[in-house]
Backbone as CSV, one residue per row, in Angstrom:
resi,resn,N_x,N_y,N_z,CA_x,CA_y,CA_z,C_x,C_y,C_z
1,MET,-116.143,-205.444,52.753,-116.898,-206.251,51.738,-118.217,-206.461,52.378
2,HIS,-118.403,-206.457,53.550,-119.854,-206.480,54.313,-120.651,-205.555,53.573
3,SER,-120.124,-204.374,53.307,-121.167,-203.313,52.696,-121.527,-203.691,51.362
4,VAL,-120.862,-204.547,50.714,-121.237,-204.747,49.178,-121.937,-206.195,49.258
5,GLY,-122.106,-206.775,50.350,-122.909,-208.058,50.394,-122.262,-209.355,50.678
6,PHE,-120.944,-209.238,51.242,-120.243,-210.573,51.507,-120.217,-211.004,53.018
7,TYR,-120.264,-212.145,53.330,-119.983,-212.589,54.739,-118.491,-212.962,54.833
8,HIS,-118.032,-213.183,56.124,-116.811,-213.640,56.338,-116.347,-214.972,55.703
9,GLU,-115.150,-214.976,55.284,-114.776,-216.137,54.545,-114.958,-217.451,55.368
10,HIS,-114.602,-217.370,56.669,-114.587,-218.600,57.619,-116.058,-218.757,57.961
11,GLU,-117.041,-218.091,57.423,-118.481,-218.419,57.600,-119.040,-219.136,56.464
12,ARG,-118.212,-219.536,55.559,-118.710,-220.376,54.278,-119.283,-221.574,54.830
13,TRP,-120.273,-222.018,54.016,-120.887,-223.305,54.328,-119.872,-224.523,54.271
14,ASP,-118.781,-224.398,53.482,-117.952,-225.322,53.159,-116.577,-225.178,54.047
15,ARG,-116.615,-224.395,55.059,-115.293,-223.966,55.683,-114.761,-225.110,56.412
16,ASP,-115.539,-226.127,56.921,-114.839,-227.237,57.569,-113.937,-228.086,56.773
17,ASN,-114.102,-227.951,55.495,-113.025,-228.525,54.584,-111.648,-227.923,54.666
18,HIS,-111.688,-226.661,55.153,-110.507,-225.828,55.050,-109.942,-225.319,56.252
19,ILE,-110.844,-225.199,57.397,-110.382,-224.655,58.698,-110.957,-225.530,59.876
20,THR,-110.400,-225.615,60.888,-111.037,-226.253,62.071,-111.233,-225.124,63.157
21,ILE,-112.609,-225.118,63.622,-112.858,-224.155,64.721,-112.650,-224.792,66.139
22,LEU,-111.881,-224.129,67.022,-111.460,-224.615,68.207,-112.610,-223.973,69.204
23,TRP,-113.738,-224.482,69.339,-114.908,-223.928,70.065,-114.303,-223.781,71.570
24,GLN,-113.397,-224.619,72.083,-113.264,-224.656,73.507,-112.324,-223.280,73.730
25,ASN,-111.768,-222.630,72.815,-110.967,-221.408,73.047,-111.726,-220.208,72.707
26,ILE,-112.945,-220.244,72.335,-113.625,-219.090,71.943,-114.490,-218.504,73.171
27,ASP,-114.451,-217.274,73.162,-115.317,-216.596,74.335,-116.821,-216.902,73.812
28,LYS,-117.621,-217.465,74.718,-118.915,-217.821,74.570,-119.847,-216.763,73.894
29,GLU,-119.530,-215.515,74.245,-120.289,-214.472,73.641,-119.977,-214.194,72.176
30,ALA,-118.934,-214.916,71.911,-118.549,-214.480,70.396,-118.882,-215.754,69.461
31,TYR,-119.524,-216.820,69.942,-119.957,-217.963,69.200,-120.473,-217.604,67.841
32,ASP,-121.488,-216.521,67.851,-122.096,-216.126,66.647,-121.158,-215.693,65.587
33,GLN,-119.941,-215.387,65.824,-119.032,-214.956,64.874,-118.365,-215.934,64.074
34,PHE,-118.606,-217.380,64.540,-118.109,-218.526,63.866,-119.193,-219.435,63.264
35,GLY,-120.279,-218.875,62.985,-121.470,-219.657,62.469,-121.228,-219.840,61.019
36,LYS,-121.915,-220.770,60.423,-121.893,-221.010,58.929,-122.999,-220.362,58.240
37,VAL,-123.015,-219.777,57.190,-123.899,-219.190,56.228,-124.393,-220.172,55.272
38,ASP,-125.659,-220.349,55.216,-126.130,-221.441,54.311,-125.900,-220.970,52.899
39,LEU,-125.693,-221.916,52.061,-125.364,-221.784,50.803,-126.545,-221.048,50.008
40,THR,-127.822,-221.180,50.483,-128.898,-220.601,49.702,-128.883,-218.972,50.163
41,GLU,-128.049,-218.579,51.160,-128.159,-217.200,51.563,-126.747,-216.494,51.018
42,SER,-126.000,-217.191,50.452,-124.633,-216.436,50.016,-124.070,-217.232,48.762
43,SER,-123.197,-216.575,48.129,-122.510,-217.225,46.844,-121.176,-216.743,46.948
44,TYR,-120.341,-217.739,46.492,-118.824,-217.511,46.520,-118.380,-217.458,45.085
45,TYR,-119.484,-217.574,44.176,-119.143,-217.430,42.651,-118.196,-218.280,42.132
46,GLY,-118.255,-219.557,42.722,-117.368,-220.680,42.128,-115.916,-220.618,42.600
47,GLN,-115.656,-219.693,43.569,-114.315,-219.372,43.875,-113.906,-220.463,44.954
48,MET,-112.648,-220.855,45.017,-112.124,-221.738,46.130,-112.045,-220.849,47.481
49,TYR,-111.913,-221.547,48.559,-111.760,-221.049,49.831,-110.517,-220.071,49.840
50,ASP,-110.644,-218.771,50.313,-109.602,-217.913,50.126,-108.937,-217.611,51.536
51,TYR,-107.785,-218.201,51.750,-107.286,-217.940,53.034,-106.618,-216.471,53.116
52,PHE,-106.354,-215.846,52.024,-105.866,-214.478,51.829,-106.864,-213.480,51.809
53,SER,-108.206,-213.692,52.021,-109.220,-212.839,51.977,-109.161,-211.830,53.178
54,ILE,-109.553,-210.567,52.846,-109.651,-209.663,53.937,-110.833,-209.841,54.800
55,MET,-111.671,-210.860,54.286,-112.798,-211.161,55.152,-112.603,-212.270,56.001
56,HIS,-111.358,-212.713,56.335,-111.123,-213.755,57.132,-110.616,-213.308,58.513
57,TYR,-111.087,-213.775,59.578,-110.558,-213.543,60.997,-109.114,-214.277,61.176
58,ASP,-108.263,-213.736,62.053,-107.237,-214.413,62.337,-107.326,-215.548,63.292
59,SER,-106.239,-216.193,63.417,-106.318,-217.560,64.253,-106.719,-217.213,65.696
60,LEU,-106.562,-216.059,66.236,-106.771,-215.749,67.568,-108.167,-214.998,67.922
61,ALA,-108.830,-214.825,66.895,-110.132,-214.042,66.888,-111.034,-214.567,68.080
62,PHE,-111.396,-213.621,69.036,-112.243,-213.952,70.133,-111.680,-214.976,71.027
63,SER,-110.473,-215.126,71.222,-109.944,-216.052,72.090,-110.151,-215.812,73.498
64,LYS,-110.587,-216.726,74.381,-110.941,-216.277,75.827,-109.701,-216.806,76.623
65,ASN,-108.619,-217.410,75.982,-107.567,-217.886,76.784,-106.203,-217.746,76.065
66,GLY,-106.169,-216.899,74.974,-104.745,-216.696,74.329,-104.362,-217.844,73.397
67,PHE,-105.295,-218.765,73.220,-104.990,-219.891,72.335,-105.833,-219.774,70.978
68,GLU,-105.394,-220.371,69.932,-105.996,-220.204,68.679,-107.475,-220.660,68.780
69,THR,-108.282,-219.934,67.900,-109.722,-220.283,67.945,-109.956,-220.925,66.542
70,MET,-109.020,-220.810,65.673,-109.353,-221.486,64.376,-107.871,-221.810,63.781
71,VAL,-107.819,-223.007,63.121,-106.542,-223.335,62.511,-106.894,-223.844,61.004
72,ALA,-105.962,-223.667,60.224,-106.199,-224.009,58.734,-105.899,-225.564,58.707
73,LYS,-106.509,-226.205,57.754,-106.232,-227.703,57.589,-104.959,-227.832,56.901
74,ARG,-104.593,-226.833,56.157,-103.131,-226.651,55.770,-102.380,-225.870,56.890
75,PRO,-101.493,-226.445,57.739,-100.904,-225.724,58.822,-100.251,-224.463,58.415
76,GLU,-99.573,-224.462,57.354,-98.946,-223.174,56.962,-99.706,-222.074,56.712
77,MET,-101.067,-222.154,56.535,-102.075,-221.189,56.241,-102.619,-220.536,57.545
78,THR,-102.412,-221.111,58.685,-102.809,-220.609,59.763,-102.284,-219.269,60.104
79,ALA,-101.013,-219.021,59.770,-100.395,-217.679,60.029,-100.829,-216.648,59.115
80,VAL,-101.385,-217.251,57.848,-101.899,-216.283,56.802,-103.233,-215.797,57.148
81,ILE,-104.259,-216.702,57.601,-105.493,-216.212,57.824,-105.608,-214.880,58.797
82,GLY,-106.457,-213.928,58.339,-106.517,-212.715,59.221,-105.407,-211.762,58.961
83,SER,-104.451,-211.984,58.148,-103.352,-211.048,58.131,-103.482,-210.055,56.771
84,ALA,-104.656,-210.163,56.129,-104.700,-209.261,54.945,-104.897,-207.859,55.340
85,ILE,-104.136,-206.908,54.476,-104.486,-205.549,54.732,-105.091,-204.789,53.603
86,ASP,-105.487,-205.790,52.590,-106.087,-205.157,51.280,-106.884,-206.294,50.794
87,PHE,-107.835,-206.132,49.861,-108.544,-207.203,49.152,-107.600,-208.005,48.587
88,SER,-107.703,-209.352,48.589,-107.120,-210.365,47.826,-107.657,-210.299,46.377
89,PRO,-106.837,-210.894,45.474,-107.302,-210.923,43.983,-108.635,-211.650,44.100
90,THR,-108.858,-212.643,44.734,-110.200,-213.394,44.868,-111.343,-212.619,45.251
91,ASP,-111.059,-211.676,46.235,-112.050,-210.836,46.806,-112.471,-209.860,45.668
92,VAL,-111.562,-209.325,45.008,-111.850,-208.355,43.871,-112.655,-209.184,42.934
93,LEU,-112.317,-210.381,42.495,-113.010,-211.249,41.541,-114.382,-211.358,41.863
94,LYS,-114.555,-211.826,43.075,-116.055,-212.044,43.688,-116.840,-210.790,43.706
95,MET,-116.345,-209.752,43.926,-116.991,-208.334,43.886,-117.498,-208.122,42.391
96,ASN,-116.507,-208.283,41.488,-116.749,-208.119,40.131,-117.837,-209.070,39.641
97,LEU,-117.810,-210.243,39.917,-118.898,-211.181,39.516,-120.175,-210.899,40.089
98,MET,-120.240,-210.537,41.509,-121.396,-210.159,42.061,-122.084,-209.001,41.400
99,TYR,-121.408,-207.968,41.067,-122.073,-206.814,40.515,-121.924,-206.799,39.030
100,GLN,-121.448,-207.832,38.237,-121.259,-208.042,36.818,-120.719,-206.819,36.214
101,CYS,-119.469,-206.512,36.755,-118.735,-205.400,36.314,-118.200,-205.664,34.808
102,GLY,-118.187,-204.701,34.016,-117.702,-204.969,32.665,-116.213,-205.108,32.623
103,GLN,-115.691,-204.450,33.618,-114.193,-204.330,33.688,-113.660,-205.070,34.874
104,SER,-113.559,-206.476,34.704,-113.239,-207.333,35.691,-111.654,-207.478,35.731
105,VAL,-111.248,-207.829,36.839,-109.837,-208.082,36.973,-109.388,-209.466,36.529
106,ASN,-108.416,-209.526,35.686,-108.016,-210.970,35.265,-107.245,-211.524,36.449
107,VAL,-107.720,-212.614,37.205,-107.188,-213.009,38.314,-106.836,-214.651,37.934
108,GLU,-105.639,-214.780,38.137,-105.115,-216.121,38.168,-105.360,-216.694,39.641
109,PRO,-105.761,-218.017,39.604,-105.763,-218.542,40.891,-104.415,-218.454,41.708
110,GLN,-104.499,-217.951,42.895,-103.290,-217.704,43.620,-102.695,-219.031,44.213
111,PRO,-101.536,-219.494,43.743,-100.976,-220.729,44.402,-100.683,-220.424,45.906
112,LEU,-100.899,-221.621,46.667,-100.595,-221.554,48.011,-99.053,-221.750,48.181
113,PRO,-98.482,-220.997,49.263,-97.040,-221.212,49.381,-96.684,-222.589,49.785
114,PRO,-95.502,-223.050,49.510,-95.168,-224.395,49.955,-95.015,-224.355,51.496
115,PRO,-95.315,-225.429,52.121,-95.083,-225.502,53.529,-93.722,-225.282,54.164
116,GLN,-93.619,-224.283,55.059,-92.424,-224.016,55.614,-92.529,-223.841,57.016
117,PRO,-91.567,-224.219,57.827,-91.625,-223.898,59.325,-91.459,-222.511,59.495
118,PRO,-92.175,-221.866,60.445,-92.108,-220.482,60.796,-90.636,-220.157,61.382
119,PRO,-90.161,-219.034,61.066,-88.820,-218.708,61.564,-88.977,-218.579,63.043
120,VAL,-88.038,-218.875,63.749,-87.980,-218.739,65.237,-86.882,-217.719,65.589
121,PRO,-87.352,-216.521,65.831,-86.343,-215.437,66.244,-85.901,-215.677,67.530
122,PRO,-84.651,-215.269,67.917,-84.232,-215.273,69.223,-84.926,-214.424,70.100
123,MET,-85.152,-214.917,71.322,-85.817,-213.973,72.309,-84.686,-213.321,73.345
124,ILE,-84.787,-212.012,73.577,-83.737,-211.390,74.292,-84.465,-210.915,75.689
125,PHE,-83.893,-211.368,76.684,-84.560,-210.977,77.966,-83.410,-210.334,78.889
126,SER,-83.702,-209.511,79.832,-82.962,-208.925,80.733,-82.331,-209.847,81.573
127,SER,-81.057,-209.732,82.073,-80.660,-210.682,83.047,-80.719,-210.157,84.404
128,ILE,-81.688,-209.110,84.695,-81.988,-208.694,86.063,-82.728,-209.827,86.742
129,PRO,-82.323,-210.074,87.956,-83.054,-211.173,88.684,-84.492,-210.786,88.927
130,ASP,-85.321,-211.864,89.179,-86.618,-211.630,89.463,-86.891,-210.873,90.906
131,THR,-87.861,-210.273,90.905,-88.208,-209.491,92.267,-89.678,-210.329,92.659
132,GLU,-90.256,-209.554,93.677,-91.600,-210.399,94.150,-92.559,-210.477,93.014
133,GLU,-92.658,-209.478,92.040,-93.585,-209.478,90.945,-93.093,-210.526,90.022
134,ASP,-93.943,-211.623,89.714,-93.622,-212.663,88.967,-94.104,-212.377,87.486
135,CYS,-93.259,-211.659,86.844,-93.592,-211.239,85.397,-93.066,-212.107,84.407
136,HIS,-93.843,-212.824,83.697,-93.455,-213.777,82.623,-94.406,-213.909,81.573
137,ASP,-94.095,-214.641,80.504,-94.773,-215.002,79.493,-95.445,-216.355,79.683
138,LYS,-96.682,-216.650,79.723,-97.249,-217.807,79.875,-97.376,-218.873,78.784
139,THR,-96.855,-218.412,77.631,-96.848,-219.269,76.475,-95.474,-218.917,75.578
140,ASN,-95.018,-220.055,74.880,-93.885,-219.813,74.104,-94.235,-219.204,72.762
141,LEU,-95.422,-218.807,72.539,-95.801,-218.257,71.223,-95.737,-216.763,71.189
142,CYS,-95.405,-216.077,72.270,-95.499,-214.621,72.334,-94.611,-213.915,71.240
143,TRP,-93.523,-214.537,70.846,-92.733,-213.865,69.696,-93.573,-213.810,68.406
144,ARG,-94.645,-214.758,68.345,-95.256,-214.939,67.014,-96.480,-213.804,67.156
145,TRP,-96.762,-213.322,68.321,-97.962,-212.404,68.556,-97.486,-210.984,68.959
146,LEU,-96.285,-210.569,68.760,-95.790,-209.312,69.312,-96.666,-208.134,68.661
147,GLY,-96.989,-208.348,67.279,-97.815,-207.300,66.718,-99.088,-207.051,67.319
148,ARG,-99.542,-207.956,68.218,-100.984,-207.672,68.800,-100.783,-207.187,70.268
149,CYS,-99.626,-206.808,70.734,-99.554,-206.336,72.045,-100.389,-205.086,72.391
150,LYS,-100.501,-204.150,71.483,-101.291,-202.932,71.715,-102.579,-202.782,70.997
151,SER,-102.974,-204.128,70.339,-104.103,-204.097,69.590,-105.367,-204.028,70.497
152,PHE,-106.337,-203.290,70.020,-107.590,-202.946,70.880,-108.272,-204.348,71.114
153,PHE,-108.246,-205.155,70.182,-109.012,-206.552,70.346,-108.140,-207.495,71.302
154,PHE,-106.765,-207.430,71.270,-105.960,-208.396,72.052,-105.317,-207.953,73.143
155,GLU,-105.358,-206.682,73.614,-104.643,-206.163,74.639,-104.660,-206.924,75.953
156,LYS,-105.876,-207.161,76.285,-106.227,-207.839,77.642,-105.655,-209.302,77.516
157,ILE,-105.835,-210.012,76.510,-105.162,-211.264,76.402,-103.695,-211.279,76.386
158,MET,-103.170,-210.306,75.656,-101.708,-210.193,75.645,-101.118,-209.752,76.996
159,LYS,-101.768,-208.929,77.761,-101.388,-208.569,79.064,-101.307,-209.774,79.960
160,GLU,-102.253,-210.617,79.680,-102.299,-211.846,80.672,-101.273,-212.943,80.170
161,PHE,-101.104,-213.292,78.980,-100.360,-214.224,78.547,-98.971,-213.864,78.064
162,CYS,-98.665,-212.568,77.631,-97.373,-212.192,77.176,-96.892,-210.827,77.783
163,ALA,-97.047,-210.824,79.096,-96.754,-209.680,79.691,-95.399,-209.213,79.560
164,LEU,-94.427,-210.213,79.566,-93.002,-209.891,79.567,-92.718,-209.282,78.136
165,SER,-92.978,-210.053,77.116,-92.639,-209.756,75.652,-93.225,-208.430,75.253
166,CYS,-94.559,-208.168,75.736,-95.098,-207.050,75.373,-94.770,-205.753,76.261
167,GLY,-94.041,-205.923,77.099,-93.445,-204.883,78.019,-94.454,-204.180,78.985
168,TYR,-95.430,-205.234,79.532,-96.316,-204.725,80.527,-95.732,-204.694,81.809
169,CYS,-94.685,-205.172,82.091,-94.114,-205.361,83.366,-93.550,-204.092,83.923
170,SER,-93.349,-204.098,85.150,-92.701,-202.802,85.762,-91.338,-202.711,85.070
171,PRO,-90.746,-201.353,85.091,-89.566,-201.081,84.304,-88.535,-201.948,84.744
172,MET,-88.387,-202.427,85.969,-87.291,-203.299,86.417,-87.189,-204.631,85.915
173,LEU,-88.561,-205.024,85.358,-88.477,-206.372,84.776,-88.728,-206.473,83.187
174,THR,-88.791,-205.326,82.595,-89.066,-205.248,81.135,-87.779,-205.537,80.496
175,PRO,-87.936,-206.313,79.385,-86.696,-206.653,78.589,-85.981,-205.303,78.115
176,PHE,-84.688,-205.453,78.154,-83.875,-204.222,77.596,-82.704,-204.677,76.923
177,VAL,-82.059,-203.799,76.207,-80.950,-204.332,75.397,-79.675,-204.375,76.183
178,ALA,-79.326,-203.606,77.091,-78.021,-203.554,77.747,-77.400,-204.840,78.030
179,LYS,-77.682,-205.452,79.041,-77.035,-206.794,79.443,-78.134,-207.984,79.351
180,THR,-77.943,-208.718,78.097,-78.926,-209.562,77.853,-78.397,-210.941,77.610
181,GLU,-79.381,-211.888,77.601,-79.004,-213.286,77.164,-80.091,-213.817,76.282
182,VAL,-79.928,-214.798,75.422,-80.815,-215.350,74.584,-81.288,-216.536,75.151
183,ARG,-82.727,-216.634,75.390,-83.337,-217.840,75.914,-84.000,-218.675,74.784
184,ASN,-84.225,-220.068,75.028,-84.801,-220.786,74.082,-86.253,-220.667,73.984
185,PRO,-86.741,-220.006,72.776,-88.208,-219.854,72.663,-89.041,-221.092,72.708
186,SER,-88.548,-222.301,72.694,-89.417,-223.324,72.791,-89.711,-223.885,74.331
187,SER,-89.125,-223.257,75.256,-89.479,-223.572,76.490,-90.879,-223.181,76.920
188,SER,-91.433,-223.946,77.874,-92.902,-223.734,78.308,-93.155,-222.380,78.758
189,TYR,-92.447,-221.970,79.721,-92.444,-220.738,80.297,-91.310,-219.979,80.093
190,LEU,-91.342,-218.755,79.798,-90.273,-217.785,79.563,-90.136,-217.052,80.791
191,GLN,-88.909,-217.034,81.496,-88.780,-216.332,82.638,-87.389,-215.360,82.559
192,LEU,-87.284,-214.546,83.490,-86.042,-213.698,83.495,-85.000,-214.603,84.024
193,GLY,-83.753,-214.392,83.578,-82.554,-215.178,83.891,-82.021,-214.887,85.280
């Protein structure tokens, strides 16, 4: 949508009503990615803030420490932001309004899902004892971020904070299916048993 004239959704002038930017977690070189675009320089064509927009960064964008850089004011929407793989209905509507397309899409406002706690999958770890190499996850959120292990943008952070879950450890310490035990994913540090 940049190519047709739109800014990121989280750069809207009214974004502070919808998300909180956690500046302390953002790499200083990326601060400019979280600026606000003045209302006189952009238009959102009367549309509400779109958590589902393809133009929204995810909650870990440009994190310097593996912690979230932005959270939605509606907590259940934090997992939604930045997860789009295609235009949202509101994205399409805004483009049609911008270019005054005769064939616009009839878009009903998309209702937000009701608040629900995220599912907590069991974490399976090898029962091989630790060796000298201390390979573990430094956060209990690795299960939520597994899709980012091999991502170009997140690989460095994932190696540091979720080495075990992402399989970056030596073969002797990597989780495997054979002899396993389930650990509580709410513990502060996840270690081999």
